[in-house]
N, C-alpha and C positions, 0 to 999 in steps of 0.2 A: 597357615591357610585359614584356620578358624581361631577366633579370639581365645587366648589361653592355650592354644595348641591342641585342645581336646576335640572330641567328636562333635558334630553339629547337633543342636537341640532339634530333634525331629518335629516336635510340636510347633516350635517357632518357624521351622522351614515350611511346614504345612500351612501355617497361618499366612506366611509370606506368599506362598503359591496361590492360596485362595484369594488374597488381596489383589494379586496381579491379575488373576482371572476376572475378578469383579471389575477392576479398572478397565480391562480389555472389553468386557461386555458393555460397560457404560459408554466407552468411546464408540463402540459399534452403534449403540442406540443414538448417540449424538449425531453420528454420520447419517443415519436414516432420517433424522429430523432436520439436518442442515440442508440448505439449498444453495447452489452456485449457478451462476449464469455466464454465458459467453455469447458473443455476437459474431456475425459473419457479414461480409459485404458492407463494411463500414457502418455497421449498426442497423442495416436493413432487416436483418433477421436475428432474433435473440432466442436462445433456448435455455431453459432452466431445468436442472436435474437435481435430485437429492444426492447426498454423499454416497449412496449406494449405486448411483448411476441410473436411477429410474427417472425417465422423462416426466417432468411435472407440468411443463407448459412451453408454448412457442408464441412469440410475438412477431408479427410481420408488419413492417412499415408499408402503408399503401403504395408508396413510391416503388416498392419492389414487385408489385403486381403488374405484369404485362401479359395479357391473355395470349399474345402472339409468341411469347417466350416463357412458358411455364417451366421449361427445363432448367433455366437459370435459377428460378425461384426454388425449385426442388433441390438443386445443388447447394444453394445457400442454406436451406433448412438442414440438409445433411451435414454441411460444414459446421453450422452452429451447434448441432447436437454432438458432433465429435469433439468440438472444442470444449463444450460444457462437461462432457464425460472425462476429458483430460484434466479439467479443473477438479472434478470430483475425485479422480485418482490421486492427484497431488494432495488434496485435503485428507484422503484416507491414509496416504503414506505419512503425512505430517502427524496425524492423530494416532495411528496404529503402529507405525514403524518402530518407535522407541519401545512400546509395550511388547510388540512381537519379538524384538531383539532381546529384551529383558527376559521374557518367558522362555525363549529358546535357550538363552545362556543359562538361565536358572535350571531348567529341566535337563539340559544337556550336561550340565556340571554334575547333576545328581544321577543321571542315567534313568530318569523317570520316563516311562512311555506315555504317549498320548498328550503331551503338553506342547 
């Protein structure tokens, strides 16, 4: 299981755990700074969110504005925001998934709480 069959070097394991945690924190920061956009209604409404799912902006094509049918425009805004949030979730899974699995496997294998 361990090289040479001996016990693990606890200092080395601690350093690996700290590096994993630092990598995870860096990835979370990158997500907060990243922005993804998604459109609805064939591009009539576009929503932009950051990687944490916070709404950053909405663009509405003037062709989407019909004062007699604001409900359709409202639905397009909701759909665009949902689609952008789905993109943000995919980005988070892409960036954090491997790190989360590694940290879970690492801490689970050692029986360390809180990782």
